N, CA, C and O atoms as CSV, one atom per row, in Angstrom:
chain,resi,resn,atom,element,x,y,z
A,1,MET,N,N,-112.308,-119.356,53.020
A,1,MET,CA,C,-112.029,-120.764,52.821
A,1,MET,C,C,-111.373,-121.312,54.073
A,1,MET,O,O,-110.434,-120.721,54.608
A,2,LYS,N,N,-111.871,-122.436,54.530
A,2,LYS,CA,C,-111.290,-123.131,55.665
A,2,LYS,C,C,-110.524,-124.338,55.138
A,2,LYS,O,O,-110.998,-125.041,54.245
A,3,VAL,N,N,-109.354,-124.571,55.688
A,3,VAL,CA,C,-108.559,-125.721,55.246
A,3,VAL,C,C,-109.269,-126.991,55.690
A,3,VAL,O,O,-109.666,-127.125,56.848
A,4,ASP,N,N,-109.422,-127.918,54.753
A,4,ASP,CA,C,-110.051,-129.204,55.015
A,4,ASP,C,C,-109.349,-129.881,56.192
A,4,ASP,O,O,-108.123,-129.844,56.298
A,5,GLU,N,N,-110.134,-130.498,57.070
A,5,GLU,CA,C,-109.565,-131.139,58.261
A,5,GLU,C,C,-108.542,-132.212,57.897
A,5,GLU,O,O,-107.551,-132.389,58.605
A,6,ASN,N,N,-108.777,-132.926,56.803
A,6,ASN,CA,C,-107.831,-133.961,56.376
A,6,ASN,C,C,-106.500,-133.350,55.957
A,6,ASN,O,O,-105.444,-133.932,56.204
A,7,ALA,N,N,-106.545,-132.191,55.329
A,7,ALA,CA,C,-105.331,-131.533,54.854
A,7,ALA,C,C,-104.661,-130.719,55.952
A,7,ALA,O,O,-103.457,-130.470,55.890
A,8,GLN,N,N,-105.421,-130.306,56.947
A,8,GLN,CA,C,-104.893,-129.408,57.972
A,8,GLN,C,C,-103.674,-129.980,58.683
A,8,GLN,O,O,-102.698,-129.264,58.907
A,9,GLY,N,N,-103.715,-131.248,59.036
A,9,GLY,CA,C,-102.579,-131.864,59.732
A,9,GLY,C,C,-101.316,-131.828,58.884
A,9,GLY,O,O,-100.235,-131.506,59.376
A,10,ALA,N,N,-101.463,-132.164,57.604
A,10,ALA,CA,C,-100.307,-132.157,56.704
A,10,ALA,C,C,-99.770,-130.746,56.528
A,10,ALA,O,O,-98.557,-130.537,56.515
A,11,VAL,N,N,-100.665,-129.780,56.394
A,11,VAL,CA,C,-100.241,-128.386,56.228
A,11,VAL,C,C,-99.498,-127.913,57.472
A,11,VAL,O,O,-98.426,-127.316,57.371
A,12,LEU,N,N,-100.067,-128.181,58.638
A,12,LEU,CA,C,-99.412,-127.750,59.878
A,12,LEU,C,C,-98.054,-128.414,60.060
A,12,LEU,O,O,-97.112,-127.769,60.521
A,13,ASN,N,N,-97.935,-129.701,59.705
A,13,ASN,CA,C,-96.636,-130.381,59.802
A,13,ASN,C,C,-95.608,-129.711,58.898
A,13,ASN,O,O,-94.469,-129.486,59.307
A,14,ARG,N,N,-96.008,-129.394,57.674
A,14,ARG,CA,C,-95.086,-128.743,56.738
A,14,ARG,C,C,-94.692,-127.357,57.230
A,14,ARG,O,O,-93.533,-126.960,57.110
A,15,LEU,N,N,-95.644,-126.626,57.779
A,15,LEU,CA,C,-95.326,-125.279,58.290
A,15,LEU,C,C,-94.413,-125.351,59.518
A,15,LEU,O,O,-93.512,-124.527,59.675
A,16,ARG,N,N,-94.645,-126.319,60.368
A,16,ARG,CA,C,-93.769,-126.480,61.548
A,16,ARG,C,C,-92.353,-126.878,61.120
A,16,ARG,O,O,-91.365,-126.418,61.692
A,17,ARG,N,N,-92.275,-127.739,60.106
A,17,ARG,CA,C,-90.963,-128.135,59.583
A,17,ARG,C,C,-90.252,-126.914,59.011
A,17,ARG,O,O,-89.060,-126.718,59.247
A,18,ALA,N,N,-90.981,-126.096,58.261
A,18,ALA,CA,C,-90.394,-124.878,57.699
A,18,ALA,C,C,-89.964,-123.928,58.809
A,18,ALA,O,O,-88.924,-123.279,58.703
A,19,GLN,N,N,-90.749,-123.845,59.857
A,19,GLN,CA,C,-90.404,-122.981,60.977
A,19,GLN,C,C,-89.090,-123.443,61.623
A,19,GLN,O,O,-88.234,-122.620,61.946
A,20,GLY,N,N,-88.935,-124.741,61.808
A,20,GLY,CA,C,-87.702,-125.276,62.372
A,20,GLY,C,C,-86.509,-125.047,61.449
A,20,GLY,O,O,-85.415,-124.712,61.903
A,21,GLN,N,N,-86.733,-125.230,60.152
A,21,GLN,CA,C,-85.653,-124.999,59.185
A,21,GLN,C,C,-85.257,-123.524,59.166
A,21,GLN,O,O,-84.073,-123.201,59.068
A,22,LEU,N,N,-86.228,-122.641,59.259
A,22,LEU,CA,C,-85.925,-121.211,59.270
A,22,LEU,C,C,-85.133,-120.828,60.515
A,22,LEU,O,O,-84.213,-120.013,60.446
A,23,ALA,N,N,-85.490,-121.413,61.644
A,23,ALA,CA,C,-84.717,-121.172,62.868
A,23,ALA,C,C,-83.279,-121.643,62.679
A,23,ALA,O,O,-82.337,-121.011,63.157
A,24,GLY,N,N,-83.123,-122.767,61.971
A,24,GLY,CA,C,-81.783,-123.266,61.674
A,24,GLY,C,C,-81.004,-122.325,60.778
A,24,GLY,O,O,-79.806,-122.126,60.977
A,25,VAL,N,N,-81.675,-121.739,59.786
A,25,VAL,CA,C,-81.019,-120.782,58.894
A,25,VAL,C,C,-80.549,-119.565,59.683
A,25,VAL,O,O,-79.432,-119.084,59.494
A,26,ILE,N,N,-81.403,-119.077,60.560
A,26,ILE,CA,C,-81.035,-117.918,61.389
A,26,ILE,C,C,-79.818,-118.248,62.238
A,26,ILE,O,O,-78.892,-117.443,62.339
A,27,ALA,N,N,-79.814,-119.431,62.851
A,27,ALA,CA,C,-78.678,-119.845,63.678
A,27,ALA,C,C,-77.409,-119.971,62.841
A,27,ALA,O,O,-76.322,-119.615,63.294
A,28,MET,N,N,-77.553,-120.480,61.619
A,28,MET,CA,C,-76.392,-120.618,60.741
A,28,MET,C,C,-75.794,-119.255,60.394
A,28,MET,O,O,-74.575,-119.083,60.392
A,29,ILE,N,N,-76.657,-118.304,60.104
A,29,ILE,CA,C,-76.170,-116.959,59.771
A,29,ILE,C,C,-75.488,-116.345,60.985
A,29,ILE,O,O,-74.415,-115.753,60.864
A,30,GLU,N,N,-76.102,-116.484,62.148
A,30,GLU,CA,C,-75.512,-115.930,63.373
A,30,GLU,C,C,-74.170,-116.572,63.699
A,30,GLU,O,O,-73.291,-115.931,64.275
A,31,ALA,N,N,-74.015,-117.847,63.326
A,31,ALA,CA,C,-72.769,-118.560,63.595
A,31,ALA,C,C,-71.724,-118.327,62.508
A,31,ALA,O,O,-70.595,-118.805,62.619
A,32,GLY,N,N,-72.094,-117.596,61.460
A,32,GLY,CA,C,-71.138,-117.322,60.390
A,32,GLY,C,C,-70.863,-118.507,59.491
A,32,GLY,O,O,-69.765,-118.635,58.949
A,33,ARG,N,N,-71.854,-119.381,59.325
A,33,ARG,CA,C,-71.677,-120.570,58.491
A,33,ARG,C,C,-71.481,-120.196,57.027
A,33,ARG,O,O,-71.785,-119.081,56.603
A,34,ASP,N,N,-70.975,-121.138,56.285
A,34,ASP,CA,C,-70.696,-120.963,54.864
A,34,ASP,C,C,-71.972,-120.577,54.108
A,34,ASP,O,O,-73.050,-121.115,54.364
A,35,CYS,N,N,-71.826,-119.647,53.185
A,35,CYS,CA,C,-72.945,-119.131,52.391
A,35,CYS,C,C,-73.682,-120.252,51.658
A,35,CYS,O,O,-74.912,-120.256,51.609
A,36,LYS,N,N,-72.947,-121.188,51.099
A,36,LYS,CA,C,-73.554,-122.283,50.351
A,36,LYS,C,C,-74.486,-123.106,51.243
A,36,LYS,O,O,-75.584,-123.475,50.827
A,37,ASP,N,N,-74.047,-123.386,52.458
A,37,ASP,CA,C,-74.871,-124.149,53.402
A,37,ASP,C,C,-76.135,-123.380,53.777
A,37,ASP,O,O,-77.220,-123.955,53.864
A,38,VAL,N,N,-75.983,-122.078,53.999
A,38,VAL,CA,C,-77.125,-121.240,54.363
A,38,VAL,C,C,-78.150,-121.214,53.224
A,38,VAL,O,O,-79.350,-121.366,53.453
A,39,VAL,N,N,-77.665,-121.020,52.003
A,39,VAL,CA,C,-78.574,-120.957,50.856
A,39,VAL,C,C,-79.267,-122.302,50.644
A,39,VAL,O,O,-80.445,-122.336,50.290
A,40,THR,N,N,-78.563,-123.393,50.851
A,40,THR,CA,C,-79.170,-124.721,50.714
A,40,THR,C,C,-80.317,-124.891,51.701
A,40,THR,O,O,-81.388,-125.378,51.340
A,41,GLN,N,N,-80.092,-124.492,52.938
A,41,GLN,CA,C,-81.143,-124.602,53.954
A,41,GLN,C,C,-82.289,-123.633,53.673
A,41,GLN,O,O,-83.454,-123.963,53.897
A,42,LEU,N,N,-81.964,-122.449,53.189
A,42,LEU,CA,C,-83.002,-121.471,52.854
A,42,LEU,C,C,-83.884,-121.994,51.720
A,42,LEU,O,O,-85.096,-121.777,51.723
A,43,ALA,N,N,-83.283,-122.676,50.762
A,43,ALA,CA,C,-84.054,-123.283,49.676
A,43,ALA,C,C,-84.990,-124.362,50.222
A,43,ALA,O,O,-86.111,-124.513,49.736
A,44,ALA,N,N,-84.543,-125.104,51.217
A,44,ALA,CA,C,-85.390,-126.131,51.830
A,44,ALA,C,C,-86.590,-125.485,52.521
A,44,ALA,O,O,-87.700,-126.015,52.463
A,45,VAL,N,N,-86.373,-124.356,53.166
A,45,VAL,CA,C,-87.477,-123.622,53.797
A,45,VAL,C,C,-88.490,-123.192,52.741
A,45,VAL,O,O,-89.697,-123.347,52.928
A,46,ALA,N,N,-87.993,-122.656,51.637
A,46,ALA,CA,C,-88.878,-122.190,50.567
A,46,ALA,C,C,-89.703,-123.340,50.002
A,46,ALA,O,O,-90.895,-123.180,49.741
A,47,ARG,N,N,-89.075,-124.494,49.814
A,47,ARG,CA,C,-89.798,-125.667,49.295
A,47,ARG,C,C,-90.883,-126.117,50.274
A,47,ARG,O,O,-91.994,-126.453,49.864
A,48,ALA,N,N,-90.559,-126.121,51.559
A,48,ALA,CA,C,-91.544,-126.535,52.563
A,48,ALA,C,C,-92.731,-125.579,52.578
A,48,ALA,O,O,-93.874,-126.020,52.699
A,49,LEU,N,N,-92.480,-124.290,52.457
A,49,LEU,CA,C,-93.569,-123.314,52.412
A,49,LEU,C,C,-94.390,-123.468,51.136
A,49,LEU,O,O,-95.616,-123.371,51.168
A,50,ASP,N,N,-93.716,-123.707,50.013
A,50,ASP,CA,C,-94.428,-123.920,48.755
A,50,ASP,C,C,-95.353,-125.130,48.858
A,50,ASP,O,O,-96.508,-125.074,48.434
A,51,ARG,N,N,-94.849,-126.206,49.414
A,51,ARG,CA,C,-95.659,-127.423,49.530
A,51,ARG,C,C,-96.870,-127.196,50.424
A,51,ARG,O,O,-97.961,-127.682,50.129
A,52,ALA,N,N,-96.683,-126.463,51.512
A,52,ALA,CA,C,-97.817,-126.145,52.379
A,52,ALA,C,C,-98.836,-125.303,51.621
A,52,ALA,O,O,-100.039,-125.548,51.713
A,53,GLY,N,N,-98.365,-124.330,50.887
A,53,GLY,CA,C,-99.267,-123.481,50.107
A,53,GLY,C,C,-100.017,-124.259,49.055
A,53,GLY,O,O,-101.219,-124.062,48.879
A,54,PHE,N,N,-99.324,-125.149,48.345
A,54,PHE,CA,C,-99.979,-125.954,47.320
A,54,PHE,C,C,-101.029,-126.875,47.942
A,54,PHE,O,O,-102.088,-127.099,47.355
A,55,LYS,N,N,-100.737,-127.401,49.118
A,55,LYS,CA,C,-101.703,-128.270,49.803
A,55,LYS,C,C,-102.949,-127.470,50.176
A,55,LYS,O,O,-104.068,-127.968,50.050
A,56,ILE,N,N,-102.761,-126.246,50.628
A,56,ILE,CA,C,-103.895,-125.385,50.979
A,56,ILE,C,C,-104.730,-125.086,49.728
A,56,ILE,O,O,-105.957,-125.173,49.762
A,57,VAL,N,N,-104.070,-124.739,48.643
A,57,VAL,CA,C,-104.790,-124.440,47.395
A,57,VAL,C,C,-105.533,-125.680,46.903
A,57,VAL,O,O,-106.694,-125.584,46.507
A,58,ALA,N,N,-104.887,-126.831,46.923
A,58,ALA,CA,C,-105.538,-128.059,46.465
A,58,ALA,C,C,-106.756,-128.374,47.332
A,58,ALA,O,O,-107.802,-128.773,46.819
A,59,SER,N,N,-106.619,-128.196,48.630
A,59,SER,CA,C,-107.738,-128.430,49.533
A,59,SER,C,C,-108.872,-127.455,49.239
A,59,SER,O,O,-110.042,-127.836,49.243
A,60,GLY,N,N,-108.524,-126.206,48.985
A,60,GLY,CA,C,-109.526,-125.197,48.666
A,60,GLY,C,C,-110.258,-125.515,47.381
A,60,GLY,O,O,-111.473,-125.336,47.295
A,61,MET,N,N,-109.533,-125.986,46.382
A,61,MET,CA,C,-110.164,-126.337,45.114
A,61,MET,C,C,-111.133,-127.502,45.301
A,61,MET,O,O,-112.221,-127.515,44.727
A,62,ARG,N,N,-110.728,-128.472,46.103
A,62,ARG,CA,C,-111.606,-129.619,46.362
A,62,ARG,C,C,-112.877,-129.148,47.068
A,62,ARG,O,O,-113.976,-129.581,46.722
A,63,GLN,N,N,-112.729,-128.266,48.052
A,63,GLN,CA,C,-113.885,-127.735,48.758
A,63,GLN,C,C,-114.795,-126.964,47.817
A,63,GLN,O,O,-116.019,-127.058,47.919
A,64,CYS,N,N,-114.214,-126.212,46.913
A,64,CYS,CA,C,-115.007,-125.432,45.956
A,64,CYS,C,C,-115.810,-126.351,45.040
A,64,CYS,O,O,-116.964,-126.064,44.724
A,65,MET,N,N,-115.198,-127.452,44.617
A,65,MET,CA,C,-115.903,-128.388,43.743
A,65,MET,C,C,-117.064,-129.036,44.488
A,65,MET,O,O,-118.156,-129.175,43.938
A,66,VAL,N,N,-116.832,-129.432,45.731
A,66,VAL,CA,C,-117.890,-130.045,46.533
A,66,VAL,C,C,-118.994,-129.028,46.790
A,66,VAL,O,O,-120.177,-129.355,46.691
A,67,ALA,N,N,-118.616,-127.799,47.119
A,67,ALA,CA,C,-119.604,-126.756,47.384
A,67,ALA,C,C,-120.450,-126.491,46.145
A,67,ALA,O,O,-121.661,-126.291,46.248
A,68,ALA,N,N,-119.822,-126.489,44.989
A,68,ALA,CA,C,-120.552,-126.246,43.739
A,68,ALA,C,C,-121.552,-127.371,43.486
A,68,ALA,O,O,-122.660,-127.128,43.008
A,69,GLU,N,N,-121.159,-128.600,43.809
A,69,GLU,CA,C,-122.064,-129.740,43.633
A,69,GLU,C,C,-123.248,-129.651,44.579
A,69,GLU,O,O,-124.329,-130.165,44.292
A,70,GLU,N,N,-123.028,-128.983,45.724
A,70,GLU,CA,C,-124.091,-128.849,46.719
A,70,GLU,C,C,-124.902,-127.571,46.524
A,70,GLU,O,O,-125.766,-127.243,47.338
A,71,GLY,N,N,-124.615,-126.846,45.427
A,71,GLY,CA,C,-125.403,-125.660,45.112
A,71,GLY,C,C,-124.801,-124.343,45.541
A,71,GLY,O,O,-125.366,-123.291,45.243
A,72,ALA,N,N,-123.675,-124.362,46.230
A,72,ALA,CA,C,-123.019,-123.111,46.627
A,72,ALA,C,C,-122.311,-122.516,45.414
A,72,ALA,O,O,-121.922,-123.248,44.503
A,73,PRO,N,N,-122.143,-121.206,45.394
A,73,PRO,CA,C,-121.455,-120.623,44.238
A,73,PRO,C,C,-119.982,-121.042,44.206
A,73,PRO,O,O,-119.284,-120.932,45.214
A,74,PRO,N,N,-119.513,-121.519,43.060
A,74,PRO,CA,C,-118.105,-121.928,42.955
A,74,PRO,C,C,-117.200,-120.702,42.886
A,74,PRO,O,O,-117.647,-119.597,42.579
A,75,MET,N,N,-115.922,-120.921,43.178
A,75,MET,CA,C,-114.960,-119.843,43.013
A,75,MET,C,C,-114.825,-119.557,41.530
A,75,MET,O,O,-114.914,-120.456,40.694
A,76,SER,N,N,-114.609,-118.289,41.219
A,76,SER,CA,C,-114.429,-117.928,39.820
A,76,SER,C,C,-113.042,-118.332,39.357
A,76,SER,O,O,-112.153,-118.593,40.167
A,77,GLU,N,N,-112.873,-118.378,38.057
A,77,GLU,CA,C,-111.567,-118.693,37.480
A,77,GLU,C,C,-110.538,-117.671,37.947
A,77,GLU,O,O,-109.392,-118.027,38.219
A,78,GLU,N,N,-110.939,-116.402,38.041
A,78,GLU,CA,C,-110.024,-115.341,38.481
A,78,GLU,C,C,-109.574,-115.563,39.922
A,78,GLU,O,O,-108.411,-115.339,40.256
A,79,GLU,N,N,-110.505,-116.005,40.778
A,79,GLU,CA,C,-110.153,-116.260,42.176
A,79,GLU,C,C,-109.171,-117.427,42.287
A,79,GLU,O,O,-108.211,-117.368,43.055
A,80,LEU,N,N,-109.419,-118.485,41.514
A,80,LEU,CA,C,-108.509,-119.638,41.528
A,80,LEU,C,C,-107.129,-119.241,41.006
A,80,LEU,O,O,-106.106,-119.622,41.574
A,81,GLU,N,N,-107.116,-118.471,39.920
A,81,GLU,CA,C,-105.840,-118.018,39.348
A,81,GLU,C,C,-105.079,-117.174,40.360
A,81,GLU,O,O,-103.865,-117.322,40.507
A,82,LYS,N,N,-105.776,-116.301,41.050
A,82,LYS,CA,C,-105.122,-115.434,42.042
A,82,LYS,C,C,-104.486,-116.259,43.161
A,82,LYS,O,O,-103.394,-115.938,43.630
A,83,MET,N,N,-105.177,-117.329,43.588
A,83,MET,CA,C,-104.593,-118.197,44.624
A,83,MET,C,C,-103.301,-118.809,44.147
A,83,MET,O,O,-102.311,-118.813,44.879
A,84,PHE,N,N,-103.288,-119.335,42.918
A,84,PHE,CA,C,-102.073,-119.941,42.389
A,84,PHE,C,C,-100.955,-118.919,42.230
A,84,PHE,O,O,-99.813,-119.192,42.598
A,85,LEU,N,N,-101.268,-117.756,41.690
A,85,LEU,CA,C,-100.235,-116.740,41.445
A,85,LEU,C,C,-99.668,-116.180,42.732
A,85,LEU,O,O,-98.526,-115.722,42.760
A,86,THR,N,N,-100.435,-116.209,43.775
A,86,THR,CA,C,-99.933,-115.748,45.066
A,86,THR,C,C,-98.751,-116.593,45.523
A,86,THR,O,O,-97.873,-116.099,46.232
A,87,LEU,N,N,-98.720,-117.854,45.128
A,87,LEU,CA,C,-97.632,-118.751,45.519
A,87,LEU,C,C,-96.390,-118.620,44.629
A,87,LEU,O,O,-95.313,-119.096,44.988
A,88,ALA,N,N,-96.543,-117.985,43.491
A,88,ALA,CA,C,-95.426,-117.894,42.553
A,88,ALA,C,C,-94.392,-116.873,43.005
A,88,ALA,O,O,-93.385,-116.672,42.326
């Protein structure tokens, strides 16, 4: 599955944001920052990664529906379920 070009920009922005937030978490730990602050930032990283993953899955589902309409074999229910569970 290739990420739809329309979704790719949004996915890359979210991943870059998560990358920057993760660098911030690492710096906070190295600086001995308060645990609560570190966990708050770590949660923000997790949310950014989740959103990127959900965008990829949504884009993939849209591509599968279009492909099925064009005669290509659709993804099976098991394949779709596996994509969702991978994010859990």
